[in-house]
C-alpha positions as CSV (number, residue, x, y, z in Angstrom):
1,X,13.6,-6.5,25.9
2,X,13.1,-8.6,23.4
3,X,12.2,-5.9,19.8
4,X,12.4,-8.9,17.6
5,X,12.9,-12.9,17.4
6,X,13.8,-14.9,15.1
7,X,13.0,-18.1,14.3
8,X,14.3,-21.3,15.7
9,X,17.0,-23.6,13.4
10,X,18.1,-26.6,13.6
11,X,21.5,-28.3,13.3
12,X,23.2,-31.5,12.9
13,X,26.5,-30.9,15.2
14,X,29.7,-33.1,14.5
15,X,28.8,-36.1,17.6
16,X,25.2,-36.5,14.9
17,X,23.8,-34.5,18.1
18,X,20.9,-32.5,16.8
19,X,21.6,-29.1,18.3
20,X,19.3,-26.0,17.5
21,X,19.8,-22.1,18.0
22,X,17.3,-19.4,18.8
23,X,18.7,-15.9,17.3
24,X,16.7,-12.6,18.5
25,X,17.9,-8.9,19.3
26,X,17.8,-6.9,22.4
27,X,17.5,-3.3,23.3
28,X,17.3,-1.4,26.7
29,X,18.2,2.2,25.4
30,X,16.7,4.2,22.3
31,X,20.1,4.1,20.7
32,X,22.1,0.6,22.4
33,X,21.3,-2.9,20.5
34,X,22.4,-5.9,20.3
35,X,22.1,-9.6,18.7
36,X,21.6,-12.9,20.6
37,X,21.7,-16.7,19.9
38,X,20.8,-18.9,22.3
39,X,22.2,-22.5,21.7
40,X,21.2,-26.0,23.2
41,X,19.4,-29.6,22.0
42,X,16.0,-28.5,20.5
43,X,13.2,-29.3,23.1
44,X,15.4,-26.7,25.6
45,X,15.4,-24.0,22.2
46,X,11.5,-24.4,21.7
47,X,10.8,-24.9,25.2
48,X,12.7,-21.3,25.7
49,X,11.3,-19.5,22.9
50,X,8.2,-20.8,23.3
51,X,8.5,-18.6,26.6
52,X,9.4,-15.5,25.7
53,X,8.0,-13.1,22.9
54,X,8.4,-9.7,21.3
55,X,8.2,-7.2,23.6
56,X,9.2,-9.1,26.7
57,X,11.7,-7.9,29.4
58,X,14.2,-10.1,30.5
59,X,17.0,-10.7,32.4
60,X,20.0,-12.4,31.2
61,X,22.4,-14.8,33.1
62,X,26.4,-15.8,32.2
63,X,26.6,-15.2,28.6
64,X,29.5,-15.5,26.3
65,X,30.2,-12.0,24.8
66,X,32.3,-11.8,21.8
67,X,33.1,-9.3,19.6
68,X,30.8,-9.0,15.5
69,X,32.9,-10.6,13.0
70,X,34.1,-7.7,10.9
71,X,33.8,-9.3,7.4
72,X,29.9,-8.2,7.1
73,X,28.8,-12.3,7.0
74,X,26.4,-12.4,10.2
75,X,25.1,-8.6,8.9
76,X,23.8,-10.8,5.8
77,X,21.7,-12.9,8.2
78,X,21.1,-10.5,11.6
79,X,19.4,-7.3,12.1
80,X,21.2,-4.4,11.8
81,X,22.7,-3.0,15.7
82,X,24.7,-0.6,17.4
83,X,26.5,-2.8,19.5
84,X,30.1,-3.9,18.7
85,X,29.7,-7.4,20.8
86,X,27.1,-10.0,20.1
87,X,25.6,-12.4,22.8
88,X,26.2,-16.1,23.0
89,X,24.3,-18.2,25.2
90,X,24.3,-22.0,25.9
91,X,21.6,-24.4,27.6
92,X,24.2,-25.9,30.3
93,X,25.6,-22.0,31.5
94,X,23.3,-19.4,30.5
95,X,20.1,-18.3,32.5
96,X,17.6,-16.1,31.0
97,X,14.5,-15.2,32.7
98,X,11.2,-12.9,32.7
99,X,12.2,-9.2,34.0
100,X,10.1,-8.2,37.3
101,X,7.1,-7.3,35.8
102,X,7.2,-3.8,38.5
103,X,10.0,-2.6,37.0
104,X,9.2,-3.2,33.4
105,X,7.3,0.3,32.7
106,X,10.5,2.0,31.7
107,X,11.7,0.2,28.6
108,X,8.1,-0.7,27.3
109,X,8.6,2.6,24.8
110,X,11.5,1.4,23.5
111,X,9.0,-0.8,21.2
112,X,8.0,1.9,19.8
113,X,11.7,3.8,18.7
114,X,12.5,2.2,15.3
115,X,15.6,0.5,15.0
116,X,16.5,2.5,12.8
117,X,16.9,6.5,11.9
118,X,13.5,7.4,12.0
119,X,13.7,9.4,8.5
120,X,15.8,6.7,7.1
121,X,13.7,5.3,4.8
122,X,12.1,4.2,1.3
123,X,8.5,6.0,0.3
124,X,6.4,3.6,-1.9
125,X,6.9,5.9,-4.5
126,X,10.8,5.4,-4.5
127,X,10.5,1.5,-4.6
128,X,7.8,1.4,-8.0
129,X,10.2,4.3,-9.3
130,X,13.6,2.2,-9.7
131,X,11.1,-1.3,-9.8
132,X,14.1,-4.3,-10.7
133,X,16.7,-1.9,-10.4
134,X,16.3,-2.7,-6.7
135,X,15.7,-6.1,-6.9
136,X,17.3,-8.3,-4.0
137,X,18.1,-4.8,-1.9
138,X,17.1,-4.3,1.6
139,X,15.5,-1.2,2.5
140,X,13.5,0.8,5.4
141,X,9.9,1.4,5.3
142,X,7.0,3.3,7.2
143,X,4.0,2.7,6.1
144,X,0.3,1.8,7.3
145,X,-1.9,-1.3,6.8
146,X,-4.3,-1.8,4.1
147,X,-5.4,-5.1,4.2
148,X,-4.5,-8.2,6.5
149,X,-4.2,-11.6,4.6
150,X,-4.7,-15.3,6.3
151,X,-2.2,-17.3,8.0
152,X,-1.1,-19.9,5.2
153,X,0.9,-23.4,6.4
154,X,3.5,-24.0,3.8
155,X,5.4,-27.1,3.3
156,X,8.8,-26.0,2.8
157,X,11.5,-28.2,0.7
158,X,13.8,-29.3,4.0
159,X,10.7,-31.0,5.3
160,X,9.0,-28.2,7.9
161,X,5.7,-26.6,8.3
162,X,5.9,-22.4,8.5
163,X,3.4,-20.3,9.0
164,X,3.4,-17.3,6.3
165,X,0.9,-14.4,5.7
166,X,0.5,-11.5,3.6
167,X,-0.2,-8.0,4.5
168,X,-1.1,-5.1,1.7
169,X,0.5,-1.9,3.4
170,X,0.4,1.8,2.0
171,X,1.4,5.5,2.4
172,X,1.2,8.8,1.2
173,X,2.6,8.0,-1.7
174,X,1.6,4.4,-3.0
175,X,-2.0,2.6,-2.1
176,X,-0.2,-0.7,-2.4
177,X,2.9,-2.4,-2.1
178,X,2.0,-7.0,-0.9
179,X,4.7,-7.6,1.8
180,X,5.2,-11.3,3.0
181,X,5.9,-12.3,6.5
182,X,8.0,-15.7,7.4
183,X,8.6,-14.7,10.6
184,X,6.2,-16.7,13.1
185,X,6.7,-14.5,15.6
186,X,5.0,-11.4,13.0
187,X,2.5,-13.6,11.2
188,X,0.9,-13.5,14.3
189,X,1.7,-10.5,15.4
190,X,-0.3,-9.4,12.7
191,X,-3.5,-10.4,13.9
192,X,-3.7,-7.6,16.0
193,X,-2.8,-4.9,13.8
194,X,-6.0,-2.9,12.3
195,X,-6.2,-1.7,9.1
196,X,-5.8,2.2,8.6
197,X,-5.0,2.8,11.9
198,X,-1.9,0.7,12.1
199,X,2.0,2.2,11.5
200,X,4.6,-0.3,11.2
201,X,8.3,1.0,10.8
202,X,9.8,-2.3,8.3
203,X,13.6,-2.4,8.8
204,X,15.4,-4.0,6.1
205,X,13.0,-5.6,4.0
206,X,14.3,-7.4,1.0
207,X,12.2,-6.5,-2.2
208,X,12.0,-8.5,-5.2
209,X,9.6,-8.2,-8.6
210,X,7.2,-10.3,-8.8
211,X,6.0,-11.6,-12.1
212,X,2.9,-13.2,-11.1
213,X,1.5,-9.9,-9.7
214,X,3.7,-7.9,-12.0
215,X,5.2,-5.3,-9.7
216,X,7.4,-5.4,-6.7
217,X,6.6,-7.1,-3.3
218,X,8.6,-7.0,-0.1
219,X,9.2,-10.0,2.3
220,X,10.8,-10.0,6.3
221,X,14.0,-11.9,6.7
222,X,16.7,-12.6,9.1
223,X,17.7,-9.0,9.1
224,X,14.2,-7.6,9.8
225,X,12.5,-5.7,12.1
226,X,8.9,-4.5,12.5
227,X,8.3,-1.4,15.0
228,X,4.5,-1.2,15.3
229,X,3.0,2.5,15.8
230,X,6.4,4.1,16.5
231,X,6.5,7.1,17.8
232,X,8.3,9.7,15.2
233,X,6.8,13.0,13.8
234,X,6.9,11.1,10.2
235,X,4.6,8.2,11.4
236,X,2.1,10.8,13.3
237,X,1.7,12.2,9.8
238,X,1.2,8.9,8.0
239,X,-1.5,7.5,10.9
240,X,-3.6,11.5,10.1
241,X,-3.4,10.1,6.6
242,X,-4.3,6.5,6.4
243,X,-7.4,7.3,8.3
244,X,-9.2,9.2,5.4
245,X,-6.6,8.5,2.3
246,X,-8.6,7.5,-0.6
247,X,-7.7,3.8,-1.0
248,X,-10.1,2.3,-4.1
249,X,-9.6,3.3,-7.2
250,X,-12.2,5.0,-8.4
251,X,-12.2,7.3,-4.7
252,X,-8.3,8.2,-5.9
253,X,-9.4,8.9,-9.5
254,X,-12.2,11.6,-7.7
255,X,-9.7,12.9,-5.4
256,X,-6.8,13.3,-8.7
257,X,-9.5,15.0,-10.4
258,X,-10.8,17.2,-7.8
259,X,-6.9,18.8,-7.8
260,X,-7.0,20.1,-11.4
261,X,-9.4,23.1,-10.5
262,X,-9.3,24.2,-14.3
263,X,-9.3,21.2,-17.3
264,X,-8.0,24.5,-19.5
265,X,-4.6,24.1,-18.4
266,X,-3.8,20.7,-19.8
267,X,-2.3,21.5,-22.9
268,X,-0.8,18.1,-23.8
269,X,-2.4,16.5,-27.4
270,X,-2.4,12.7,-27.0
271,X,-4.7,10.7,-29.6
272,X,-6.5,7.5,-28.2
273,X,-3.9,5.2,-29.1
274,X,-1.1,7.0,-28.0
275,X,-2.7,7.3,-24.1
276,X,-4.2,3.5,-24.1
277,X,0.1,2.6,-24.9
278,X,1.1,4.9,-22.2
279,X,-1.6,3.5,-19.3
280,X,-1.2,-0.1,-20.2
281,X,3.1,0.0,-20.3
282,X,3.8,-3.4,-18.7
283,X,6.7,-2.6,-16.9
284,X,7.5,-1.5,-13.2
285,X,7.9,1.8,-14.1
286,X,3.8,1.9,-14.2
287,X,3.1,0.7,-10.9
288,X,3.5,4.0,-9.6
289,X,5.6,7.3,-8.2
290,X,4.7,10.4,-9.9
291,X,3.7,8.7,-13.4
292,X,0.8,6.5,-12.4
293,X,-1.2,9.0,-13.6
294,X,-1.5,11.5,-16.4
295,X,-3.7,13.7,-17.9
296,X,-3.9,14.5,-21.7
297,X,-6.2,16.7,-24.5
298,X,-8.0,14.5,-27.0
299,X,-9.6,15.3,-30.5
300,X,-11.9,13.4,-30.5
301,X,-15.8,12.1,-30.7
302,X,-18.1,11.4,-28.7
303,X,-19.4,8.1,-29.6
304,X,-21.5,7.0,-26.5
305,X,-23.8,9.4,-24.2
306,X,-26.6,8.0,-22.9
307,X,-28.4,10.6,-21.5
308,X,-32.1,9.4,-22.3
309,X,-31.4,5.7,-22.2
310,X,-31.6,2.9,-19.6
311,X,-27.9,3.2,-18.3
312,X,-27.5,4.1,-14.9
313,X,-26.6,8.0,-14.5
314,X,-26.4,8.8,-11.1
315,X,-25.1,7.6,-7.9
316,X,-25.9,7.6,-3.9
317,X,-23.4,8.4,-1.4
318,X,-23.0,9.0,1.9
319,X,-22.1,11.7,2.9
320,X,-19.1,11.6,5.3
321,X,-17.1,8.9,4.2
322,X,-18.6,9.2,0.5
323,X,-18.4,5.2,0.3
324,X,-21.4,4.0,-2.5
325,X,-24.3,3.3,-1.0
326,X,-27.6,1.0,-1.3
327,X,-30.2,1.8,1.5
328,X,-27.5,2.8,3.9
329,X,-23.9,2.9,5.1
330,X,-22.5,-0.5,6.3
331,X,-19.0,1.4,6.8
332,X,-18.3,0.6,10.1
333,X,-15.5,3.1,10.0
334,X,-17.9,5.6,9.4
335,X,-19.8,8.0,12.0
336,X,-22.8,7.1,9.6
337,X,-22.2,3.8,8.8
338,X,-21.7,2.3,13.0
339,X,-24.7,4.7,14.1
340,X,-22.6,7.6,15.5
341,X,-24.8,10.0,13.9
342,X,-28.1,10.5,11.2
343,X,-28.1,9.2,8.3
344,X,-27.0,11.5,5.0
345,X,-27.0,11.1,1.5
346,X,-25.5,12.8,-1.5
347,X,-26.6,11.9,-5.3
348,X,-24.3,13.3,-7.9
349,X,-23.8,12.1,-11.8
350,X,-22.0,8.8,-12.4
351,X,-22.2,7.8,-16.0
352,X,-19.9,6.2,-18.3
353,X,-19.0,7.5,-21.9
354,X,-16.8,6.5,-24.7
355,X,-14.2,9.0,-26.7
356,X,-13.2,7.9,-30.8
357,X,-10.6,9.0,-32.6
358,X,-8.9,7.9,-35.9
359,X,-6.4,5.7,-33.5
360,X,-9.2,3.4,-31.6
361,X,-11.5,4.0,-29.3
362,X,-11.6,4.6,-25.2
363,X,-14.3,2.6,-23.5
364,X,-15.5,3.1,-19.9
365,X,-14.4,7.0,-19.2
366,X,-15.9,7.9,-16.3
367,X,-17.7,11.0,-16.3
368,X,-18.9,12.4,-11.9
369,X,-19.4,14.8,-9.8
370,X,-18.6,18.6,-10.9
371,X,-17.3,17.7,-14.1
372,X,-20.7,16.1,-14.9
373,X,-22.4,18.6,-14.2
374,X,-20.0,21.1,-16.7
375,X,-20.5,18.9,-19.2
376,X,-24.3,18.0,-19.1
377,X,-24.5,21.9,-18.2
378,X,-26.9,21.4,-15.4
379,X,-26.6,20.1,-11.4
380,X,-27.6,16.5,-11.0
381,X,-31.1,17.4,-9.0
382,X,-32.0,19.9,-12.4
383,X,-31.3,17.2,-14.7
384,X,-33.6,14.2,-12.7
385,X,-36.7,16.4,-12.3
386,X,-35.9,17.0,-16.5
387,X,-38.4,15.2,-18.9
388,X,-37.3,13.3,-21.4
389,X,-37.0,15.5,-24.8
390,X,-34.7,17.5,-22.8
391,X,-32.3,15.3,-21.6
392,X,-32.2,14.0,-25.4
393,X,-31.8,17.8,-26.1
394,X,-28.8,17.8,-23.7
395,X,-27.4,14.5,-25.2
396,X,-27.2,15.5,-29.1
397,X,-25.0,19.0,-28.0
398,X,-22.4,16.9,-27.6
399,X,-22.8,13.3,-29.3
400,X,-20.6,13.0,-32.5
401,X,-19.6,15.7,-32.5
402,X,-15.7,16.5,-32.5
403,X,-14.9,17.8,-28.7
404,X,-11.7,18.4,-27.6
405,X,-11.8,16.2,-24.3
406,X,-9.6,16.8,-21.4
407,X,-8.5,13.4,-19.2
408,X,-7.0,11.8,-16.6
409,X,-5.2,8.4,-16.5
410,X,-4.9,6.0,-13.6
411,X,-2.4,3.7,-15.0
412,X,-2.9,0.5,-14.7
413,X,-0.6,-1.7,-12.1
414,X,0.0,-4.6,-10.2
415,X,-4.2,-4.7,-8.1
416,X,-5.5,-2.7,-11.1
417,X,-5.1,-4.7,-14.9
418,X,-6.7,-1.7,-16.4
419,X,-6.4,1.6,-16.4
420,X,-9.2,3.9,-15.3
421,X,-9.7,7.7,-17.4
422,X,-11.9,10.2,-15.6
423,X,-13.9,13.0,-18.4
424,X,-12.9,16.4,-16.6
425,X,-14.1,18.4,-19.4
426,X,-15.1,17.9,-23.1
427,X,-16.1,21.0,-25.4
428,X,-17.1,21.5,-29.0
429,X,-14.2,21.4,-31.3
430,X,-12.7,24.3,-33.8
431,X,-12.7,22.4,-36.8
432,X,-9.3,24.2,-37.6
433,X,-7.7,24.0,-34.7
434,X,-8.5,20.8,-34.1
435,X,-6.8,20.1,-37.3
436,X,-3.5,21.5,-36.6
437,X,-3.0,19.9,-33.3
438,X,-4.3,16.4,-34.0
439,X,-1.1,14.1,-33.9
440,X,0.1,12.0,-36.6
441,X,-0.2,8.5,-35.4
C-alpha cells in the first residue's frame, strides 16, 4: 500500500542524461512501514508516478534492499518509518503493478492508522504557546478541517510550476492554524476534505512564524504524511467536537461568556489602558493557548448606552445553530437551514456600549444575551414591549455613572486583528471602594 507519495525530482547524471526519482512510503501492517525510491528516466518515472496514488495496493518485484543510513541524513528528507531497511527500485530491473483488487480489503483499514503513535501530537494551543521558540521544528498535529483554499499555481526559481493549497485547521484548544500544502498528491486529495467533518493526523509538519499573518503556520515537506480520518479515540473525540464547535469569533466569545455563571467572581482590577495593552500584545503568545482570553474588573463610566435611540439592540438567531438570520437560516449544515426541520428563531439582546476611565475608552463592547438582560434589568420581550420613556429611564440608571464593570476579553490574533470584549455585568460602584481599588497608571 502507498500511504503517501512524494513529488518526482529530476537530476542530471554524470553522463549528462537526466534521471528522475520518485519517493514513496509503503505499509503492510499497523506497525510496519518502509520508504522506497524509484529511479529511472524522467518520462518513465513520470508515467509510473501518475499511475499510483495514496491508498493504492501494489506488488513490487526485484527491488534492491539496503540498510537505512544511521547518520540521520535520510530521515531529514523521508518520512519516519519502522523498518531499518529501504527499497531501491530501478527502471530496468524492478516492476511495480497494482495488486489484485479482490485481495485489497485487508489493507484498506491501514489508511486510517497514523504513522506515528496516536497520542504523540501537539495541540494547537501548544503550537501558539511556544510560538517562535519552536520555529523550524517538525511536529505531529491532530486537527479538524475548518476551511479549504483553492489550488494555486506557483512558478519556482528552478523554473518548475507546482500546485499548492492553504487550509485552515482547528482543534479543541484553538480555532485556527494555517497549513500550507506543497505535496502534489496531498494538494489534490484535499478537494475531498469537508470542513467540520474531516479529521487529519499530520505527521512531521514544519512550523514557522509568518510575519505577514503575524502568527504561526505549518507546512508539509518530504517528511510529512497526512492520515485522513484516523481511527483513534482522540480523533473520534475531535470529530464529535468539530461538528458543533464555535468557530466565528462572536460565537467563541458567547460560549466563553456562558462558561462564567457568576461574574462577581472576577476580582482582578485593571484600567482601560491595561486592558488594551494586554489584549493587543503584538507577539506570538497572543495567538492562542490559555492566555488567549482574560477577564477584568473595571471601575469606569458607561459613556455609550443607547437604549432609546437608533442603534440596533436585538438580533434574531436560528434556534438550532444560533447563526444570525435575516429572513431564514441559510446554514446548510443546520437541520433548519437545510429544510429538515421547521424554522424556529430566537430574539436576543445584542448592543454595543462604551466604557471609559481616566486612561482611555473601550469601544464597541458587546452586551448580549443573558448578560444584557442582567444589566438592563428585564427580558428582551419585555423590553421590546416598553414605551420609549421607560427605555430612557432604564438608560439613565447607568449612563455616565461610576460603575463596576466586569468584562471578558478575547485577545487579538493572526486572523483577528482587533480584540473582542464582552460585558458580563455592570452595577453601580461604591465611591469609596472604587477610589481604593482603581490602579495608579
